[in-house]
C-alpha positions in Angstrom: -1.1 34.5 11.6 -3.7 32.2 9.9 -7.4 33.1 9.9 -9.8 31.0 11.9 -10.7 28.7 9.0 -7.0 27.6 8.8 -6.9 27.4 5.0 -6.7 31.0 3.8 -3.4 31.7 2.2 -1.7 28.7 3.9 1.9 28.9 2.7 3.7 25.5 2.6 7.3 24.6 1.7 7.7 21.0 0.9 11.2 19.5 1.3 12.0 16.4 -0.8 15.4 14.6 -1.0 16.9 14.4 -4.5 17.0 16.6 -7.6 14.0 18.2 -9.3 14.7 16.1 -12.5 14.8 12.8 -10.7 12.0 10.2 -10.7 12.6 9.5 -7.0 10.0 10.1 -4.2 7.3 10.1 -6.9 4.4 9.8 -4.5 5.7 12.7 -2.4 6.0 14.8 -5.6 2.5 13.8 -6.6 1.1 14.9 -3.2 3.0 18.2 -3.3 1.4 18.9 -6.7 -2.0 18.0 -5.5 -1.8 20.2 -2.4 -0.5 23.1 -4.6 -3.7 22.8 -6.7 -6.0 23.1 -3.7 -7.8 26.4 -3.0 -6.1 28.9 -0.7 -2.8 27.0 -0.6 0.5 28.5 -1.8 3.1 25.8 -2.1 6.7 25.7 -3.1 9.0 22.6 -3.3 12.6 22.6 -2.3 14.9 19.7 -3.2 17.7 18.7 -0.9 20.6 17.7 -3.1 23.7 18.0 -0.8 23.2 15.1 1.7 26.5 13.3 0.9 28.9 15.8 2.5 29.2 18.2 5.4 29.7 21.1 3.1 26.6 20.1 1.2 24.6 19.9 4.4 25.8 23.4 5.5 25.0 24.9 2.2 21.6 23.1 2.3 20.8 24.7 5.6 21.5 28.2 4.3 19.5 27.4 1.1 16.6 26.0 3.1 16.4 29.1 5.3 16.4 31.2 2.1 13.7 29.1 0.5 11.5 29.5 3.6 12.0 33.2 3.7 11.5 33.7 0.0 8.2 31.7 0.1 7.2 33.3 3.4 6.3 29.7 4.5 4.2 29.2 7.5 5.0 25.5 7.8 7.6 23.1 6.3 6.6 19.6 5.3 9.6 17.3 5.0 9.2 14.0 3.2 11.6 11.3 4.5 13.6 11.2 7.7 17.4 10.8 8.1 19.5 13.9 7.4 16.7 15.5 5.3 14.3 15.7 8.2 17.0 16.6 10.7 18.1 19.4 8.5 14.6 20.7 8.3 14.1 20.6 12.1 17.4 22.2 12.9 17.3 24.9 10.2 13.7 26.0 9.9 12.4 29.0 11.9 8.8 27.8 11.3 7.0 24.5 12.3 8.2 21.4 10.6 6.0 18.3 9.9 7.9 15.2 9.0 6.4 12.3 7.0 8.3 9.0 7.5 8.1 6.6 4.6 9.8 3.4 5.6 13.6 2.9 5.3 14.1 6.1 7.3 12.8 4.3 10.5 13.1 0.7 9.5 16.4 -1.2 9.6 18.3 -1.2 6.3 21.1 -3.7 6.8 22.0 -3.5 3.1 23.2 0.0 3.7 25.9 -1.2 6.1 25.5 -1.2 9.9 27.0 2.2 10.6 25.1 4.0 7.8 21.9 2.2 8.8 22.2 3.2 12.5 23.2 6.8 11.8 20.3 7.2 9.4 17.8 5.9 11.9 19.3 8.0 14.7 18.9 11.1 12.6 15.3 10.2 11.9 14.6 9.7 15.6 16.2 13.0 16.5 14.1 14.7 13.9 11.0 13.1 15.3 11.9 14.5 18.7 12.2 18.0 17.4 9.5 18.1 14.8 6.3 20.0 15.4 4.3 17.2 13.8 4.9 13.6 12.8 3.2 11.5 10.1 4.0 7.8 9.5 2.6 6.0 6.5 1.8 2.9 8.5 1.0 1.7 12.0 4.1 -0.5 11.9 6.3 2.4 11.1 4.8 4.5 14.0 5.8 1.6 16.3 9.4 2.2 15.2 9.5 5.6 16.9 11.5 5.8 20.1 9.4 8.6 21.4 6.3 10.7 20.7 4.4 7.8 19.2 1.2 9.1 20.8 1.6 12.4 18.8 2.3 10.7 15.5 -0.5 10.4 13.0 -0.8 7.5 10.5 -1.6 8.8 7.0 -0.5 6.5 4.1 0.5 8.0 0.8 -2.5 7.7 -1.5 -3.2 6.6 -5.0 -5.1 8.7 -7.5 -7.9 6.3 -8.2 -9.3 8.4 -11.0 -6.0 8.2 -12.8 -4.9 4.8 -11.8 -7.5 2.8 -13.7 -7.0 -0.6 -15.4 -6.5 -0.9 -19.2 -7.7 -4.1 -20.8 -4.8 -6.6 -20.4 -4.3 -7.5 -24.1 -4.7 -3.8 -25.2 -2.1 -2.7 -22.6 0.4 -5.3 -23.8 -0.1 -4.2 -27.4 0.5 -0.6 -26.5 3.8 -1.6 -24.8 4.8 -3.9 -27.6 4.8 -6.9 -25.3 3.9 -10.3 -26.8 1.6 -12.8 -25.0 4.6 -14.6 -23.6 6.7 -14.5 -21.5 4.6 -13.7 -18.5 5.8 -10.4 -17.1 6.4 -10.1 -13.3 6.9 -6.5 -12.1 9.5 -5.8 -9.5 9.9 -2.2 -8.1 13.6 -1.8 -7.3 14.7 1.8 -7.7 18.2 0.8 -6.9 17.3 0.2 -3.3 19.1 -2.8 -1.7 16.3 -3.2 0.8 14.0 -4.3 -2.0 16.1 -7.4 -2.4 16.5 -7.8 -6.2 18.8 -10.8 -5.4 15.9 -12.7 -4.0 13.6 -11.7 -6.9 16.2 -13.0 -9.4 16.3 -16.3 -7.5 12.5 -16.5 -7.8 12.7 -15.8 -11.5 15.3 -18.5 -12.0 13.2 -21.1 -10.1 10.2 -20.3 -12.3 12.2 -20.7 -15.5 13.8 -23.9 -14.2 10.3 -25.3 -13.6 9.3 -24.5 -17.2 7.3 -21.4 -16.5 7.9 -18.9 -19.3 8.1 -15.8 -17.0 10.4 -12.8 -16.9 11.1 -10.2 -14.3 10.5 -6.6 -15.3 12.6 -4.5 -13.0 11.3 -0.9 -12.5 14.1 1.5 -11.5 12.0 4.7 -11.5 12.0 5.2 -15.3 8.2 4.8 -15.6 6.3 8.0 -15.2 3.2 8.2 -13.0 1.1 8.8 -16.0 2.3 5.6 -17.7 2.3 3.4 -14.7 -1.3 2.2 -15.0 -0.6 1.0 -18.5 2.4 -1.0 -17.2 0.5 -2.4 -14.3 -2.4 -3.4 -16.6 0.0 -5.1 -19.0 1.9 -7.1 -16.4 0.8 -10.5 -15.0 1.9 -10.2 -11.4 3.7 -7.9 -9.0 6.4 -9.4 -6.7 7.6 -7.9 -3.4 10.3 -9.5 -1.3 11.7 -6.5 0.7 13.6 -6.5 4.0 11.3 -3.7 5.2 8.5 -1.5 3.9 6.3 1.2 5.3 3.1 1.2 3.2 4.2 0.3 -0.3 2.2 2.4 -2.7 3.0 0.1 -5.6 0.8 -2.5 -3.9 -2.1 0.0 -3.8 -1.5 0.9 -7.4 -1.5 -2.8 -8.4 -4.8 -3.3 -6.6 -6.3 -0.4 -8.4 -5.3 -1.9 -11.7 -6.3 -5.5 -10.9 -2.7 -6.8 -10.9 -2.2 -9.9 -8.6 0.4 -9.4 -5.9 2.7 -12.0 -4.4 4.7 -10.7 -1.4 6.2 -11.5 1.9 4.5 -10.2 5.0 6.1 -6.7 5.1 4.8 -3.3 5.9 1.0 -3.1 5.9 0.5 -5.5 3.0 -1.4 -8.0 5.1 -4.1 -5.4 5.9 -4.1 -4.0 2.3 -4.4 -7.4 0.6 -7.1 -8.9 2.9 -9.6 -10.6 0.6 -7.7 -9.8 -2.6 -7.6 -12.8 -5.0 -5.7 -14.1 -6.8 -2.4 -13.4 -5.0 -0.5 -14.5 -2.0 1.4 -13.5 1.1 4.1 -16.1 1.7 7.4 -16.7 3.5 10.3 -14.9 1.8 11.8 -18.1 0.5 12.5 -18.3 -3.3 10.9 -21.7 -3.8 7.7 -20.7 -2.0 7.4 -17.4 -3.8 8.0 -19.1 -7.1 5.2 -21.6 -6.3 2.8 -18.8 -5.4 3.6 -16.9 -8.6 3.2 -20.0 -10.7 -0.3 -20.5 -9.3 -1.2 -16.9 -10.0 0.2 -17.0 -13.6 -1.5 -20.3 -14.4 -4.8 -19.0 -12.9 -4.7 -16.1 -15.4 -7.3 -13.9 -13.7 -6.9 -10.3 -12.8 -7.4 -9.6 -9.1 -10.4 -8.1 -7.4 -8.0 -5.6 -5.8 -9.9 -2.5 -7.1 -13.0 -3.6 -5.4 -11.1 -4.1 -2.1 -9.4 -0.7 -2.1 -10.6 1.2 1.0 -11.0 4.8 -0.1 -10.1 6.4 3.3 -6.9 4.4 3.4 -5.8 4.6 -0.3 -7.6 7.4 -2.2 -5.1 10.2 -2.8 -7.5 13.1 -2.4 -8.8 11.9 1.0 -5.4 11.3 2.4 -4.0 14.6 0.9 -6.8 16.5 2.7 -5.9 14.8 6.0 -2.2 15.8 5.5 -3.3 19.3 4.7 -5.3 19.4 8.0 -2.1 18.4 9.9 0.0 21.1 8.2 -2.7 23.7 8.8 -3.0 22.8 12.5 0.8 23.2 13.1 0.9 26.4 11.1 -2.0 27.8 13.1 -0.5 26.7 16.4 2.7 28.6 15.6 0.9 31.6 14.3 
């Protein structure tokens, strides 16, 4: 049982889908490392690698129970819904807090209708059985079928002390990028929901209009330490997703002064209020190409860093709020 202050020897097991060596769920991994470094917290991370088969799921359940017992965890924090969260809820003997990130509650038609429905169904069932629920945006909380009033909105944060801009020309020199073509970042990570097909159409329209621009597709190969350099060297960030929760890449771009052109998805309208240059436009290739052309010809960095709201973007503030939720549910169980 936890002491009254709720923080002494709090033992947390974090569950993340994927393999330890992957570059996936980078912001979840960052938060786990940050919580582990906090005083009076003992944290271990368990990666769920067997989601693709029934045998893997059954083995995962046994392995998860063992990880909880070995760490003597008082609370389990599961990042991402679908089968990962449902496994946590069904197999954990201690309270489970689930953080939903976006495509676990949003529709993902690119995954196929059956897989999309089953994934969202598993997420909703996990929300029904979880001790605590965190959603990274208000829009995502609205996707819950039940228990919305008990879900808390805590976005994934950005380390504003680490994510600082590098002078644009210096950043390009470090990466070996010449002054042209203009570089447009697109965060794909092999996720169909990001709509690389639309981004390629936007790139083609720019080039057809004589704009010397090239899409730089990020597939998770850039480390978190190197990302500020890439964001500083680029000329714009493009989003054209089917669905988003609270895209952390937008917050990182703001922190590094990188202009953003996006469709109205997730919480970007709130995030980008007053940020210039940049644009929120219809997800139509010609319109997005026009907006990017204006941003590129303008040539300025954005005022995004000045518009970052610390209590909605700063990693330490948001990590502490997450820790409070975990502590509350561990204490309630204890």
